[in-house]
All heavy atoms as TSV, in Angstrom:
chain	resi	resn	atom	element	x	y	z
A	1	MET	N	N	-33.106	6.187	18.219
A	1	MET	CA	C	-31.942	6.229	19.108
A	1	MET	C	C	-31.557	4.708	19.443
A	1	MET	O	O	-30.443	4.539	19.693
A	1	MET	CB	C	-32.466	6.919	20.456
A	1	MET	CG	C	-31.350	7.264	21.406
A	1	MET	SD	S	-30.203	8.436	20.599
A	1	MET	CE	C	-29.556	9.187	21.962
A	2	LYS	N	N	-32.508	3.868	19.431
A	2	LYS	CA	C	-32.264	2.503	19.722
A	2	LYS	C	C	-31.319	1.859	18.639
A	2	LYS	O	O	-30.404	1.083	18.962
A	2	LYS	CB	C	-33.519	1.675	19.735
A	2	LYS	CG	C	-33.426	0.282	20.164
A	2	LYS	CD	C	-34.629	-0.462	20.279
A	2	LYS	CE	C	-34.424	-1.992	20.601
A	2	LYS	NZ	N	-35.666	-2.760	20.614
A	3	LYS	N	N	-31.659	2.194	17.413
A	3	LYS	CA	C	-30.709	1.709	16.242
A	3	LYS	C	C	-29.286	2.264	16.444
A	3	LYS	O	O	-28.311	1.476	16.114
A	3	LYS	CB	C	-31.256	2.167	14.923
A	3	LYS	CG	C	-32.508	1.373	14.592
A	3	LYS	CD	C	-32.878	1.586	13.156
A	3	LYS	CE	C	-34.101	0.742	12.822
A	3	LYS	NZ	N	-34.245	0.587	11.376
A	4	ALA	N	N	-29.041	3.417	16.889
A	4	ALA	CA	C	-27.636	3.941	17.073
A	4	ALA	C	C	-26.956	3.095	18.145
A	4	ALA	O	O	-25.778	2.801	18.014
A	4	ALA	CB	C	-27.782	5.445	17.572
A	5	PHE	N	N	-27.654	2.814	19.255
A	5	PHE	CA	C	-27.008	2.026	20.265
A	5	PHE	C	C	-26.716	0.525	19.749
A	5	PHE	O	O	-25.596	-0.005	20.039
A	5	PHE	CB	C	-27.848	1.848	21.590
A	5	PHE	CG	C	-27.762	3.170	22.372
A	5	PHE	CD1	C	-28.986	3.868	22.597
A	5	PHE	CD2	C	-26.583	3.703	22.861
A	5	PHE	CE1	C	-28.950	5.038	23.330
A	5	PHE	CE2	C	-26.610	4.869	23.520
A	5	PHE	CZ	C	-27.782	5.552	23.829
A	6	GLU	N	N	-27.654	0.018	18.964
A	6	GLU	CA	C	-27.355	-1.358	18.341
A	6	GLU	C	C	-26.213	-1.281	17.408
A	6	GLU	O	O	-25.384	-2.258	17.366
A	6	GLU	CB	C	-28.626	-1.797	17.671
A	6	GLU	CG	C	-29.735	-2.195	18.514
A	6	GLU	CD	C	-31.015	-2.548	17.737
A	6	GLU	OE1	O	-30.919	-2.673	16.499
A	6	GLU	OE2	O	-32.051	-2.654	18.410
A	7	TYR	N	N	-26.002	-0.210	16.676
A	7	TYR	CA	C	-24.875	-0.012	15.682
A	7	TYR	C	C	-23.597	-0.053	16.458
A	7	TYR	O	O	-22.669	-0.708	16.129
A	7	TYR	CB	C	-25.087	1.243	14.869
A	7	TYR	CG	C	-23.963	1.477	14.021
A	7	TYR	CD1	C	-23.745	0.723	12.795
A	7	TYR	CD2	C	-23.038	2.478	14.302
A	7	TYR	CE1	C	-22.634	1.026	12.014
A	7	TYR	CE2	C	-21.946	2.745	13.500
A	7	TYR	CZ	C	-21.727	1.949	12.382
A	7	TYR	OH	O	-20.642	2.237	11.515
A	8	ILE	N	N	-23.573	0.805	17.556
A	8	ILE	CA	C	-22.365	0.936	18.304
A	8	ILE	C	C	-22.016	-0.374	18.995
A	8	ILE	O	O	-20.874	-0.818	18.982
A	8	ILE	CB	C	-22.559	2.052	19.410
A	8	ILE	CG1	C	-22.606	3.366	18.687
A	8	ILE	CG2	C	-21.423	2.007	20.398
A	8	ILE	CD1	C	-22.990	4.571	19.555
A	9	LYS	N	N	-22.965	-1.119	19.426
A	9	LYS	CA	C	-22.806	-2.441	20.020
A	9	LYS	C	C	-22.230	-3.415	19.064
A	9	LYS	O	O	-21.333	-4.172	19.300
A	9	LYS	CB	C	-24.096	-2.965	20.618
A	9	LYS	CG	C	-23.944	-4.179	21.488
A	9	LYS	CD	C	-25.376	-4.460	22.150
A	9	LYS	CE	C	-25.264	-5.559	23.130
A	9	LYS	NZ	N	-26.563	-5.914	23.663
A	10	ALA	N	N	-22.751	-3.360	17.811
A	10	ALA	CA	C	-22.265	-4.276	16.686
A	10	ALA	C	C	-20.844	-3.929	16.334
A	10	ALA	O	O	-19.936	-4.805	16.121
A	10	ALA	CB	C	-23.171	-4.240	15.553
A	11	VAL	N	N	-20.509	-2.640	16.304
A	11	VAL	CA	C	-19.156	-2.198	15.928
A	11	VAL	C	C	-18.206	-2.663	17.022
A	11	VAL	O	O	-17.099	-3.189	16.715
A	11	VAL	CB	C	-19.198	-0.656	15.797
A	11	VAL	CG1	C	-17.726	-0.103	15.696
A	11	VAL	CG2	C	-19.920	-0.205	14.538
A	12	ARG	N	N	-18.642	-2.552	18.236
A	12	ARG	CA	C	-17.698	-3.031	19.360
A	12	ARG	C	C	-17.517	-4.550	19.311
A	12	ARG	O	O	-16.380	-4.990	19.422
A	12	ARG	CB	C	-18.401	-2.602	20.616
A	12	ARG	CG	C	-17.439	-2.900	21.873
A	12	ARG	CD	C	-17.965	-2.265	23.107
A	12	ARG	NE	N	-17.143	-2.354	24.190
A	12	ARG	CZ	C	-17.240	-3.297	25.186
A	12	ARG	NH1	N	-18.286	-4.128	25.210
A	12	ARG	NH2	N	-16.347	-3.372	26.079
A	13	LEU	N	N	-18.544	-5.208	18.980
A	13	LEU	CA	C	-18.296	-6.685	18.820
A	13	LEU	C	C	-17.349	-7.113	17.669
A	13	LEU	O	O	-16.613	-7.977	17.865
A	13	LEU	CB	C	-19.657	-7.411	18.632
A	13	LEU	CG	C	-20.650	-7.464	19.881
A	13	LEU	CD1	C	-21.954	-8.002	19.502
A	13	LEU	CD2	C	-19.949	-8.283	20.990
A	14	GLU	N	N	-17.604	-6.381	16.541
A	14	GLU	CA	C	-16.606	-6.660	15.474
A	14	GLU	C	C	-15.260	-6.209	15.763
A	14	GLU	O	O	-14.273	-6.892	15.201
A	14	GLU	CB	C	-17.206	-5.883	14.207
A	14	GLU	CG	C	-18.470	-6.488	13.630
A	14	GLU	CD	C	-18.328	-7.889	13.160
A	14	GLU	OE1	O	-17.260	-8.242	12.464
A	14	GLU	OE2	O	-19.226	-8.709	13.342
A	15	TRP	N	N	-15.028	-5.129	16.450
A	15	TRP	CA	C	-13.711	-4.747	16.835
A	15	TRP	C	C	-12.889	-5.775	17.498
A	15	TRP	O	O	-11.715	-5.942	17.312
A	15	TRP	CB	C	-13.865	-3.451	17.715
A	15	TRP	CG	C	-12.503	-2.928	18.097
A	15	TRP	CD1	C	-11.855	-3.186	19.262
A	15	TRP	CD2	C	-11.584	-2.047	17.342
A	15	TRP	NE1	N	-10.651	-2.476	19.280
A	15	TRP	CE2	C	-10.468	-1.763	18.107
A	15	TRP	CE3	C	-11.753	-1.467	16.127
A	15	TRP	CZ2	C	-9.474	-1.003	17.637
A	15	TRP	CZ3	C	-10.691	-0.725	15.587
A	15	TRP	CH2	C	-9.570	-0.413	16.415
A	16	PHE	N	N	-13.468	-6.557	18.369
A	16	PHE	CA	C	-12.777	-7.567	19.095
A	16	PHE	C	C	-12.502	-8.805	18.169
A	16	PHE	O	O	-11.680	-9.726	18.686
A	16	PHE	CB	C	-13.514	-8.007	20.356
A	16	PHE	CG	C	-13.514	-6.905	21.374
A	16	PHE	CD1	C	-14.730	-6.200	21.775
A	16	PHE	CD2	C	-12.351	-6.578	22.023
A	16	PHE	CE1	C	-14.656	-5.199	22.676
A	16	PHE	CE2	C	-12.325	-5.542	22.965
A	16	PHE	CZ	C	-13.481	-4.866	23.341
A	17	LYS	N	N	-13.071	-8.885	16.969
A	17	LYS	CA	C	-12.828	-9.987	16.064
A	17	LYS	C	C	-11.599	-9.772	15.306
A	17	LYS	O	O	-11.165	-10.672	14.549
A	17	LYS	CB	C	-14.022	-10.333	15.209
A	17	LYS	CG	C	-15.293	-10.774	15.893
A	17	LYS	CD	C	-16.414	-10.939	14.967
A	17	LYS	CE	C	-17.669	-11.325	15.512
A	17	LYS	NZ	N	-18.710	-11.516	14.669
A	18	ILE	N	N	-11.074	-8.549	15.264
A	18	ILE	CA	C	-9.894	-8.116	14.451
A	18	ILE	C	C	-8.667	-8.919	14.956
A	18	ILE	O	O	-8.398	-8.966	16.091
A	18	ILE	CB	C	-9.741	-6.638	14.476
A	18	ILE	CG1	C	-10.822	-5.870	13.932
A	18	ILE	CG2	C	-8.401	-6.308	13.773
A	18	ILE	CD1	C	-10.724	-4.367	14.082
A	19	VAL	N	N	-7.984	-9.451	14.001
A	19	VAL	CA	C	-6.710	-10.161	14.266
A	19	VAL	C	C	-5.612	-9.299	13.705
A	19	VAL	O	O	-5.457	-9.135	12.512
A	19	VAL	CB	C	-6.646	-11.521	13.599
A	19	VAL	CG1	C	-5.268	-12.206	13.911
A	19	VAL	CG2	C	-7.878	-12.455	14.128
A	20	TRP	N	N	-4.856	-8.689	14.632
A	20	TRP	CA	C	-3.721	-7.781	14.205
A	20	TRP	C	C	-2.521	-8.585	13.889
A	20	TRP	O	O	-2.228	-9.572	14.578
A	20	TRP	CB	C	-3.457	-6.784	15.401
A	20	TRP	CG	C	-4.636	-5.914	15.698
A	20	TRP	CD1	C	-5.504	-6.054	16.733
A	20	TRP	CD2	C	-5.105	-4.805	15.029
A	20	TRP	NE1	N	-6.471	-5.112	16.743
A	20	TRP	CE2	C	-6.210	-4.338	15.587
A	20	TRP	CE3	C	-4.706	-4.140	13.835
A	20	TRP	CZ2	C	-6.955	-3.294	15.151
A	20	TRP	CZ3	C	-5.434	-3.086	13.430
A	20	TRP	CH2	C	-6.515	-2.557	14.042
A	21	PRO	N	N	-1.660	-8.117	12.881
A	21	PRO	CA	C	-0.467	-8.776	12.572
A	21	PRO	C	C	0.540	-8.595	13.572
A	21	PRO	O	O	0.562	-7.614	14.324
A	21	PRO	CB	C	-0.136	-8.197	11.241
A	21	PRO	CG	C	-0.689	-6.766	11.225
A	21	PRO	CD	C	-2.029	-6.974	11.980
A	22	SER	N	N	1.471	-9.538	13.706
A	22	SER	CA	C	2.552	-9.432	14.600
A	22	SER	C	C	3.493	-8.407	14.208
A	22	SER	O	O	3.430	-7.876	13.134
A	22	SER	CB	C	3.280	-10.729	14.758
A	22	SER	OG	O	3.946	-11.093	13.526
A	23	ARG	N	N	4.391	-7.892	15.137
A	23	ARG	CA	C	5.352	-6.963	14.746
A	23	ARG	C	C	6.295	-7.470	13.646
A	23	ARG	O	O	6.682	-6.652	12.742
A	23	ARG	CB	C	6.245	-6.550	16.020
A	23	ARG	CG	C	7.293	-5.530	15.769
A	23	ARG	CD	C	8.017	-5.180	17.001
A	23	ARG	NE	N	9.031	-4.184	16.947
A	23	ARG	CZ	C	8.945	-2.897	16.896
A	23	ARG	NH1	N	7.692	-2.396	17.150
A	23	ARG	NH2	N	9.891	-2.112	16.684
A	24	GLU	N	N	6.608	-8.710	13.676
A	24	GLU	CA	C	7.563	-9.225	12.722
A	24	GLU	C	C	6.923	-9.224	11.370
A	24	GLU	O	O	7.505	-8.869	10.283
A	24	GLU	CB	C	7.922	-10.733	13.073
A	24	GLU	CG	C	8.886	-11.348	12.020
A	24	GLU	CD	C	9.087	-12.779	12.398
A	24	GLU	OE1	O	9.169	-13.122	13.578
A	24	GLU	OE2	O	9.315	-13.557	11.445
A	25	ALA	N	N	5.599	-9.605	11.243
A	25	ALA	CA	C	4.860	-9.579	9.956
A	25	ALA	C	C	4.773	-8.130	9.410
A	25	ALA	O	O	4.927	-7.933	8.199
A	25	ALA	CB	C	3.569	-10.169	10.135
A	26	THR	N	N	4.563	-7.257	10.295
A	26	THR	CA	C	4.451	-5.732	9.911
A	26	THR	C	C	5.736	-5.368	9.343
A	26	THR	O	O	5.810	-4.605	8.278
A	26	THR	CB	C	3.939	-4.962	11.070
A	26	THR	OG1	O	2.747	-5.453	11.590
A	26	THR	CG2	C	3.719	-3.463	10.662
A	27	VAL	N	N	6.830	-5.597	10.027
A	27	VAL	CA	C	8.120	-5.086	9.619
A	27	VAL	C	C	8.519	-5.773	8.331
A	27	VAL	O	O	9.001	-5.072	7.293
A	27	VAL	CB	C	9.197	-5.408	10.663
A	27	VAL	CG1	C	10.638	-5.201	10.134
A	27	VAL	CG2	C	8.958	-4.585	11.949
A	28	ARG	N	N	8.209	-7.012	8.068
A	28	ARG	CA	C	8.589	-7.744	6.917
A	28	ARG	C	C	7.698	-7.175	5.708
A	28	ARG	O	O	8.235	-6.936	4.579
A	28	ARG	CB	C	8.225	-9.218	7.011
A	28	ARG	CG	C	8.571	-10.090	5.828
A	28	ARG	CD	C	8.405	-11.516	6.012
A	28	ARG	NE	N	9.277	-11.914	6.973
A	28	ARG	CZ	C	9.011	-12.991	7.801
A	28	ARG	NH1	N	7.909	-13.573	7.742
A	28	ARG	NH2	N	9.963	-13.393	8.637
A	29	ALA	N	N	6.517	-6.925	5.881
A	29	ALA	CA	C	5.665	-6.317	4.903
A	29	ALA	C	C	6.081	-4.961	4.514
A	29	ALA	O	O	6.118	-4.531	3.339
A	29	ALA	CB	C	4.208	-6.300	5.313
A	30	THR	N	N	6.514	-4.200	5.500
A	30	THR	CA	C	7.019	-2.813	5.230
A	30	THR	C	C	8.247	-2.829	4.389
A	30	THR	O	O	8.385	-2.053	3.376
A	30	THR	CB	C	7.175	-2.017	6.619
A	30	THR	OG1	O	6.026	-1.988	7.317
A	30	THR	CG2	C	7.602	-0.606	6.289
A	31	ILE	N	N	9.087	-3.756	4.627
A	31	ILE	CA	C	10.359	-3.773	3.892
A	31	ILE	C	C	10.119	-4.262	2.527
A	31	ILE	O	O	10.637	-3.643	1.576
A	31	ILE	CB	C	11.341	-4.824	4.669
A	31	ILE	CG1	C	11.850	-4.238	5.925
A	31	ILE	CG2	C	12.519	-5.161	3.708
A	31	ILE	CD1	C	12.655	-5.160	6.866
A	32	MET	N	N	9.183	-5.218	2.304
A	32	MET	CA	C	8.828	-5.590	1.026
A	32	MET	C	C	8.235	-4.484	0.223
A	32	MET	O	O	8.491	-4.295	-0.945
A	32	MET	CB	C	7.806	-6.776	1.118
A	32	MET	CG	C	8.496	-8.097	1.546
A	32	MET	SD	S	7.391	-9.522	1.840
A	32	MET	CE	C	6.476	-9.569	0.346
A	33	ILE	N	N	7.396	-3.668	0.831
A	33	ILE	CA	C	6.776	-2.544	0.144
A	33	ILE	C	C	7.852	-1.490	-0.325
A	33	ILE	O	O	7.845	-1.017	-1.423
A	33	ILE	CB	C	5.688	-1.895	1.062
A	33	ILE	CG1	C	4.499	-2.860	1.181
A	33	ILE	CG2	C	5.339	-0.478	0.478
A	33	ILE	CD1	C	3.524	-2.398	2.240
A	34	PHE	N	N	8.843	-1.225	0.619
A	34	PHE	CA	C	9.860	-0.313	0.252
A	34	PHE	C	C	10.800	-0.902	-0.942
A	34	PHE	O	O	11.003	-0.169	-1.858
A	34	PHE	CB	C	10.827	-0.055	1.399
A	34	PHE	CG	C	10.261	0.998	2.388
A	34	PHE	CD1	C	10.066	0.735	3.636
A	34	PHE	CD2	C	9.957	2.279	1.833
A	34	PHE	CE1	C	9.597	1.666	4.543
A	34	PHE	CE2	C	9.430	3.239	2.708
A	34	PHE	CZ	C	9.198	3.000	3.997
A	35	ILE	N	N	11.025	-2.189	-0.900
A	35	ILE	CA	C	11.763	-2.762	-1.997
A	35	ILE	C	C	11.052	-2.746	-3.351
A	35	ILE	O	O	11.558	-2.314	-4.398
A	35	ILE	CB	C	12.194	-4.288	-1.640
A	35	ILE	CG1	C	13.265	-4.230	-0.537
A	35	ILE	CG2	C	12.679	-4.983	-2.863
A	35	ILE	CD1	C	13.475	-5.566	0.042
A	36	PHE	N	N	9.696	-3.058	-3.307
A	36	PHE	CA	C	8.916	-3.068	-4.423
A	36	PHE	C	C	8.774	-1.634	-4.989
A	36	PHE	O	O	8.803	-1.457	-6.271
A	36	PHE	CB	C	7.585	-3.695	-4.190
A	36	PHE	CG	C	6.666	-3.674	-5.339
A	36	PHE	CD1	C	6.885	-4.638	-6.388
A	36	PHE	CD2	C	5.566	-2.789	-5.508
A	36	PHE	CE1	C	5.995	-4.750	-7.478
A	36	PHE	CE2	C	4.837	-2.885	-6.670
A	36	PHE	CZ	C	5.040	-3.944	-7.617
A	37	ALA	N	N	8.592	-0.658	-4.157
A	37	ALA	CA	C	8.429	0.740	-4.573
A	37	ALA	C	C	9.818	1.131	-5.228
A	37	ALA	O	O	9.741	1.909	-6.244
A	37	ALA	CB	C	8.061	1.589	-3.484
A	38	GLY	N	N	10.946	0.715	-4.620
A	38	GLY	CA	C	12.279	1.099	-5.297
A	38	GLY	C	C	12.397	0.529	-6.586
A	38	GLY	O	O	12.852	1.145	-7.613
A	39	LEU	N	N	11.919	-0.791	-6.747
A	39	LEU	CA	C	12.040	-1.454	-8.108
A	39	LEU	C	C	11.202	-0.762	-9.124
A	39	LEU	O	O	11.611	-0.527	-10.270
A	39	LEU	CB	C	11.833	-2.898	-7.951
A	39	LEU	CG	C	12.815	-3.814	-7.192
A	39	LEU	CD1	C	12.293	-5.115	-6.926
A	39	LEU	CD2	C	14.159	-3.717	-7.922
A	40	VAL	N	N	10.001	-0.483	-8.752
A	40	VAL	CA	C	9.077	0.187	-9.697
A	40	VAL	C	C	9.573	1.646	-10.059
A	40	VAL	O	O	9.530	1.941	-11.253
A	40	VAL	CB	C	7.593	0.312	-9.107
A	40	VAL	CG1	C	6.703	1.210	-9.877
A	40	VAL	CG2	C	7.074	-1.093	-8.936
A	41	SER	N	N	10.179	2.317	-9.075
A	41	SER	CA	C	10.698	3.630	-9.462
A	41	SER	C	C	11.850	3.510	-10.371
A	41	SER	O	O	11.996	4.338	-11.332
A	41	SER	CB	C	11.081	4.412	-8.209
A	41	SER	OG	O	12.126	3.800	-7.546
A	42	LEU	N	N	12.746	2.522	-10.204
A	42	LEU	CA	C	13.861	2.338	-11.135
A	42	LEU	C	C	13.347	1.906	-12.541
A	42	LEU	O	O	13.881	2.452	-13.523
A	42	LEU	CB	C	14.776	1.234	-10.656
A	42	LEU	CG	C	15.705	1.622	-9.474
A	42	LEU	CD1	C	16.492	0.450	-8.969
A	42	LEU	CD2	C	16.744	2.713	-9.895
A	43	PHE	N	N	12.404	1.063	-12.614
A	43	PHE	CA	C	11.777	0.628	-13.875
A	43	PHE	C	C	11.188	1.897	-14.612
A	43	PHE	O	O	11.480	2.067	-15.779
A	43	PHE	CB	C	10.691	-0.407	-13.687
A	43	PHE	CG	C	9.996	-0.690	-14.975
A	43	PHE	CD1	C	10.604	-1.606	-15.810
A	43	PHE	CD2	C	8.723	-0.315	-15.100
A	43	PHE	CE1	C	9.877	-1.839	-16.930
A	43	PHE	CE2	C	8.004	-0.683	-16.211
A	43	PHE	CZ	C	8.546	-1.507	-17.254
A	44	LEU	N	N	10.521	2.703	-13.884
A	44	LEU	CA	C	9.790	3.905	-14.480
A	44	LEU	C	C	10.898	4.929	-14.952
A	44	LEU	O	O	10.768	5.541	-15.943
A	44	LEU	CB	C	8.775	4.502	-13.498
A	44	LEU	CG	C	7.548	3.656	-13.333
A	44	LEU	CD1	C	6.680	4.351	-12.330
A	44	LEU	CD2	C	6.798	3.462	-14.560
A	45	PHE	N	N	12.018	4.976	-14.129
A	45	PHE	CA	C	13.077	5.915	-14.492
A	45	PHE	C	C	13.736	5.401	-15.798
A	45	PHE	O	O	13.886	6.282	-16.706
A	45	PHE	CB	C	14.140	5.935	-13.373
A	45	PHE	CG	C	15.333	6.632	-13.814
A	45	PHE	CD1	C	15.316	8.030	-13.805
A	45	PHE	CD2	C	16.448	5.945	-14.159
A	45	PHE	CE1	C	16.560	8.703	-14.166
A	45	PHE	CE2	C	17.643	6.590	-14.420
A	45	PHE	CZ	C	17.718	7.994	-14.462
A	46	PHE	N	N	13.982	4.153	-15.920
A	46	PHE	CA	C	14.585	3.608	-17.228
A	46	PHE	C	C	13.639	3.870	-18.376
A	46	PHE	O	O	14.092	4.221	-19.522
A	46	PHE	CB	C	15.056	2.248	-17.095
A	46	PHE	CG	C	16.264	2.100	-16.227
A	46	PHE	CD1	C	16.210	1.206	-15.131
A	46	PHE	CD2	C	17.380	2.760	-16.462
A	46	PHE	CE1	C	17.357	1.080	-14.257
A	46	PHE	CE2	C	18.545	2.618	-15.696
A	46	PHE	CZ	C	18.502	1.777	-14.635
A	47	ILE	N	N	12.321	3.552	-18.204
A	47	ILE	CA	C	11.403	3.732	-19.263
A	47	ILE	C	C	11.343	5.213	-19.726
A	47	ILE	O	O	11.296	5.548	-20.877
A	47	ILE	CB	C	10.044	3.217	-18.896
A	47	ILE	CG1	C	10.054	1.646	-18.631
A	47	ILE	CG2	C	8.943	3.584	-19.862
A	47	ILE	CD1	C	10.452	0.904	-19.868
A	48	ASP	N	N	11.288	6.072	-18.657
A	48	ASP	CA	C	11.233	7.527	-18.996
A	48	ASP	C	C	12.501	7.987	-19.696
A	48	ASP	O	O	12.364	8.695	-20.642
A	48	ASP	CB	C	11.154	8.285	-17.647
A	48	ASP	CG	C	10.940	9.774	-17.907
A	48	ASP	OD1	O	10.086	10.211	-18.698
A	48	ASP	OD2	O	11.719	10.505	-17.255
A	49	SER	N	N	13.717	7.431	-19.299
A	49	SER	CA	C	14.911	7.839	-19.978
A	49	SER	C	C	14.971	7.442	-21.374
A	49	SER	O	O	15.325	8.097	-22.286
A	49	SER	CB	C	16.108	7.258	-19.144
A	49	SER	OG	O	16.185	7.747	-17.859
A	50	ILE	N	N	14.507	6.121	-21.666
A	50	ILE	CA	C	14.482	5.620	-22.984
A	50	ILE	C	C	13.450	6.457	-23.873
A	50	ILE	O	O	13.808	6.813	-24.994
A	50	ILE	CB	C	14.077	4.153	-22.989
A	50	ILE	CG1	C	15.162	3.286	-22.396
A	50	ILE	CG2	C	13.692	3.681	-24.447
A	50	ILE	CD1	C	14.782	1.927	-22.070
A	51	LEU	N	N	12.331	6.718	-23.366
A	51	LEU	CA	C	11.353	7.564	-24.094
A	51	LEU	C	C	11.846	8.954	-24.332
A	51	LEU	O	O	11.644	9.517	-25.436
A	51	LEU	CB	C	9.953	7.523	-23.331
A	51	LEU	CG	C	9.236	6.208	-23.447
A	51	LEU	CD1	C	8.034	6.323	-22.493
A	51	LEU	CD2	C	8.881	5.816	-24.770
A	52	ASN	N	N	12.569	9.523	-23.335
A	52	ASN	CA	C	13.047	10.788	-23.509
A	52	ASN	C	C	14.133	10.803	-24.630
A	52	ASN	O	O	14.206	11.745	-25.403
A	52	ASN	CB	C	13.716	11.377	-22.190
A	52	ASN	CG	C	14.041	12.883	-22.208
A	52	ASN	OD1	O	13.566	13.526	-23.039
A	52	ASN	ND2	N	14.892	13.178	-21.285
A	53	TRP	N	N	14.980	9.811	-24.593
A	53	TRP	CA	C	16.031	9.672	-25.665
A	53	TRP	C	C	15.436	9.519	-27.032
A	53	TRP	O	O	15.831	10.198	-28.032
A	53	TRP	CB	C	16.914	8.521	-25.330
A	53	TRP	CG	C	17.912	8.225	-26.332
A	53	TRP	CD1	C	19.145	8.957	-26.530
A	53	TRP	CD2	C	17.924	7.243	-27.318
A	53	TRP	NE1	N	19.868	8.405	-27.599
A	53	TRP	CE2	C	19.156	7.311	-28.104
A	53	TRP	CE3	C	17.042	6.233	-27.654
A	53	TRP	CZ2	C	19.451	6.563	-29.155
A	53	TRP	CZ3	C	17.369	5.402	-28.620
A	53	TRP	CH2	C	18.511	5.583	-29.452
A	54	LEU	N	N	14.364	8.721	-27.050
A	54	LEU	CA	C	13.643	8.530	-28.409
A	54	LEU	C	C	12.977	9.751	-29.014
A	54	LEU	O	O	13.087	10.118	-30.121
A	54	LEU	CB	C	12.615	7.387	-28.329
A	54	LEU	CG	C	13.128	5.963	-28.220
A	54	LEU	CD1	C	11.962	5.024	-27.936
A	54	LEU	CD2	C	13.799	5.581	-29.480
A	55	VAL	N	N	12.396	10.462	-28.067
A	55	VAL	CA	C	11.757	11.824	-28.490
A	55	VAL	C	C	12.874	12.842	-28.819
A	55	VAL	O	O	12.663	13.549	-29.852
A	55	VAL	CB	C	10.878	12.386	-27.385
A	55	VAL	CG1	C	10.387	13.788	-27.576
A	55	VAL	CG2	C	9.628	11.425	-27.118
A	56	GLY	N	N	13.929	12.765	-28.227
A	56	GLY	CA	C	15.051	13.686	-28.561
A	56	GLY	C	C	15.618	13.272	-29.920
A	56	GLY	O	O	16.053	14.190	-30.626
A	57	MET	N	N	15.597	12.039	-30.276
A	57	MET	CA	C	16.140	11.549	-31.599
A	57	MET	C	C	15.188	12.086	-32.697
A	57	MET	O	O	15.632	12.369	-33.801
A	57	MET	CB	C	16.346	10.121	-31.646
A	57	MET	CG	C	17.454	9.630	-30.627
A	57	MET	SD	S	19.024	10.129	-31.149
A	57	MET	CE	C	19.283	9.087	-32.639
A	58	ILE	N	N	13.877	11.968	-32.433
A	58	ILE	CA	C	12.916	12.373	-33.400
A	58	ILE	C	C	12.883	13.882	-33.633
A	58	ILE	O	O	12.812	14.275	-34.757
A	58	ILE	CB	C	11.467	11.880	-32.993
A	58	ILE	CG1	C	11.506	10.294	-33.034
A	58	ILE	CG2	C	10.465	12.383	-33.956
A	58	ILE	CD1	C	10.163	9.680	-32.406
A	59	PHE	N	N	12.833	14.577	-32.661
A	59	PHE	CA	C	12.837	16.093	-32.713
A	59	PHE	C	C	14.142	16.644	-32.601
A	59	PHE	O	O	14.625	17.510	-32.213
A	59	PHE	CB	C	11.833	16.700	-31.707
A	59	PHE	CG	C	10.413	16.121	-31.877
A	59	PHE	CD1	C	9.891	15.227	-31.026
A	59	PHE	CD2	C	9.688	16.623	-32.943
A	59	PHE	CE1	C	8.542	14.749	-31.188
A	59	PHE	CE2	C	8.330	16.095	-33.107
A	59	PHE	CZ	C	7.788	15.197	-32.288
């Protein structure tokens, strides 16, 4: 039981060491993720279209 209390105490101490990002940094990172996801989806769409066209030409 003593180890459980020590663990909880250590977790609590580590919790206060966390440095949370600012709202501006969070919004900026979220926008960058959406842009990157959009670019990757467009890239994959074009690759899929080209491969679909090539397979259509072969068969």
